[in-house]
C-alpha positions in Angstrom: 5.6 11.3 26.1 4.5 7.7 27.8 2.3 5.5 25.8 0.1 3.6 28.1 -2.4 0.8 27.0 -5.9 1.9 27.7 -7.7 -0.1 24.7 -11.3 -0.8 24.9 -12.9 -3.4 23.4 -16.3 -1.6 22.7 -13.6 0.6 20.8 -11.7 -1.9 18.8 -14.9 -3.5 18.1 -16.9 -0.9 16.9 -13.5 0.4 14.7 -13.2 -3.3 13.2 -16.9 -3.5 12.4 -17.0 0.3 10.4 -13.8 -0.6 8.5 -15.2 -4.1 7.7 -18.8 -2.1 6.4 -17.1 0.6 4.6 -14.0 -1.9 3.4 -15.8 -5.5 2.9 -12.8 -7.0 1.0 -10.4 -5.6 3.9 -8.5 -8.3 5.5 -6.6 -8.6 8.8 -3.6 -7.0 7.2 -5.5 -3.8 6.5 -6.9 -3.6 10.1 -3.3 -3.9 11.3 -2.4 -1.2 8.7 -4.9 1.4 9.7 -3.8 0.8 13.4 -0.1 1.0 13.1 -0.6 4.4 11.1 -2.7 6.1 13.8 0.0 5.3 16.2 3.3 5.3 13.9 2.4 7.5 11.5 4.4 7.2 8.3 7.9 8.0 9.6 8.8 4.8 7.6 8.1 6.2 3.9 10.4 9.6 4.8 13.9 8.7 4.0 14.7 12.3 3.2 12.3 14.8 1.4 13.6 14.4 -2.4 13.1 10.8 -2.2 9.7 11.4 -0.5 8.8 14.3 -3.2 9.9 11.5 -6.2 7.7 9.1 -4.9 5.1 11.6 -4.6 5.5 12.9 -7.3 5.2 9.1 -9.4 2.4 7.8 -7.3 0.3 10.8 -9.0 1.2 10.5 -12.3 0.5 6.8 -11.9 -3.2 7.6 -10.2 -4.0 10.4 -12.9 -6.4 8.3 -14.7 -7.5 6.2 -12.0 -10.6 5.8 -10.0 -9.5 6.7 -6.4 -11.1 6.4 -3.0 -14.3 8.7 -3.1 -12.9 10.9 0.0 -10.8 13.6 0.6 -9.4 12.3 3.9 -10.3 9.7 6.9 -8.8 8.7 10.0 -6.5 6.0 10.6 -7.2 3.3 13.5 -9.4 3.8 16.3 -7.6 7.5 17.9 -7.6 9.0 14.7 -4.1 10.5 16.0 -3.1 10.6 12.3 -5.1 11.3 9.1 -4.8 9.2 5.4 -5.2 12.5 3.0 -6.1 11.1 -0.6 -4.3 12.0 -3.8 -7.8 12.7 -5.1 -7.3 15.8 -3.4 -4.3 17.1 -5.5 -6.0 15.3 -8.4 -8.9 17.7 -8.3 -6.8 20.7 -7.6 -8.1 21.3 -3.8 -4.3 20.5 -2.6 -1.1 20.9 -4.2 1.7 18.4 -3.9 4.1 20.6 -2.3 0.9 21.1 0.8 0.7 17.1 0.6 4.1 16.6 0.7 5.0 19.2 3.4 2.3 17.9 5.6 3.2 14.4 5.2 7.0 15.3 5.9 6.2 17.5 8.8 4.3 14.8 10.4 7.1 12.0 10.2 8.9 13.7 12.8 6.3 13.1 15.7 6.8 11.8 18.5 5.8 7.7 18.5 5.9 4.5 20.7 8.7 2.5 19.9 8.5 -0.6 18.0 8.3 -2.7 21.0 5.0 -0.5 22.4 3.4 -0.9 19.7 3.9 -4.7 19.8 2.4 -4.6 23.2 -0.6 -2.3 22.0 -1.4 -4.4 18.8 -1.3 -8.0 20.8 -4.0 -6.2 22.9 -6.2 -5.4 19.9 -5.8 -8.6 18.5 -6.5 -10.4 21.6 -10.0 -8.5 21.2 -10.0 -8.7 17.2 -9.4 -12.6 17.8 -12.5 -12.7 20.0 -14.4 -10.9 17.5 -14.4 -14.8 15.4 -14.7 -12.7 12.0 -14.4 -14.5 9.3 -12.2 -12.9 7.3 -10.3 -14.6 4.4 -6.4 -15.5 5.2 -6.8 -14.5 8.6 -4.5 -17.0 9.9 -1.3 -16.4 7.4 -2.1 -12.4 7.9 -1.7 -13.1 11.8 1.5 -15.2 11.3 2.8 -12.6 9.0 2.4 -9.5 11.5 3.6 -11.4 13.6 6.6 -12.2 11.7 7.2 -8.6 10.8 7.2 -7.4 14.8 9.6 -10.1 15.5 12.1 -8.6 13.4 11.5 -5.2 14.9 9.5 -3.6 12.4 6.1 -2.5 12.1 4.9 -1.6 8.7 3.4 -3.5 5.9 1.5 -3.0 2.7 -2.2 -3.3 2.3 -3.4 -6.6 1.0 -3.5 -7.8 -2.4 -7.4 -7.6 -2.1 -7.4 -4.6 -0.5 -5.2 -2.5 -3.1 -7.2 -4.3 -6.4 -11.0 -3.4 -4.7 -10.2 -0.1 -3.4 -6.9 1.8 -5.2 -5.8 3.4 -1.9 -3.6 6.1 -2.6 -2.8 8.7 0.0 -0.2 10.2 2.4 -0.5 10.1 6.3 -0.4 13.2 7.8 -0.7 13.6 12.0 -4.2 14.9 13.2 -2.5 18.1 14.4 -0.9 19.2 11.2 -4.2 18.3 9.3 -6.4 20.4 11.4 -3.9 23.2 11.0 -2.7 23.1 7.7 -5.0 21.0 5.9 -8.8 20.8 6.8 -9.2 24.3 6.2 -8.2 24.0 2.5 -10.9 21.1 1.9 -14.4 21.5 0.8 
């Protein structure tokens, strides 16, 4: 698959505006994270199935009594090629941990852009985001951090501390195709 870049300013602006309305504590790091998840999925979290299972079980245990996001899923980024599936769906008994894990692991095998291609996509988005004149905290520091990560040939980052504290994000990334086929029919 060839990843050609047709980034529309209105799409980027609409996505960023919507994200900041839903998550007013979000920073540039969180905008970036949602966008890279959309294009790159979660392959970086799946070294092997046993490790992915252990990490999921640990996170489920740690979140058992936490206030989680009110949603069961939300699309990532601008195109929604991947979906965040909340651990809330497992805690509420709608999905089993095995169903979520299998969808997550199967999604990690999808074709995705190279880090170099992703860097070009991000730079096109970042140019539009810069032009929006957002007054986000730590904007320049976040921008520099993202550039350092990309310069090292990596793309994955964590949510900002502000976002984690405000929203307690606990989810797994699933490709849109697998989500529509295997997870969405199980959700209310």
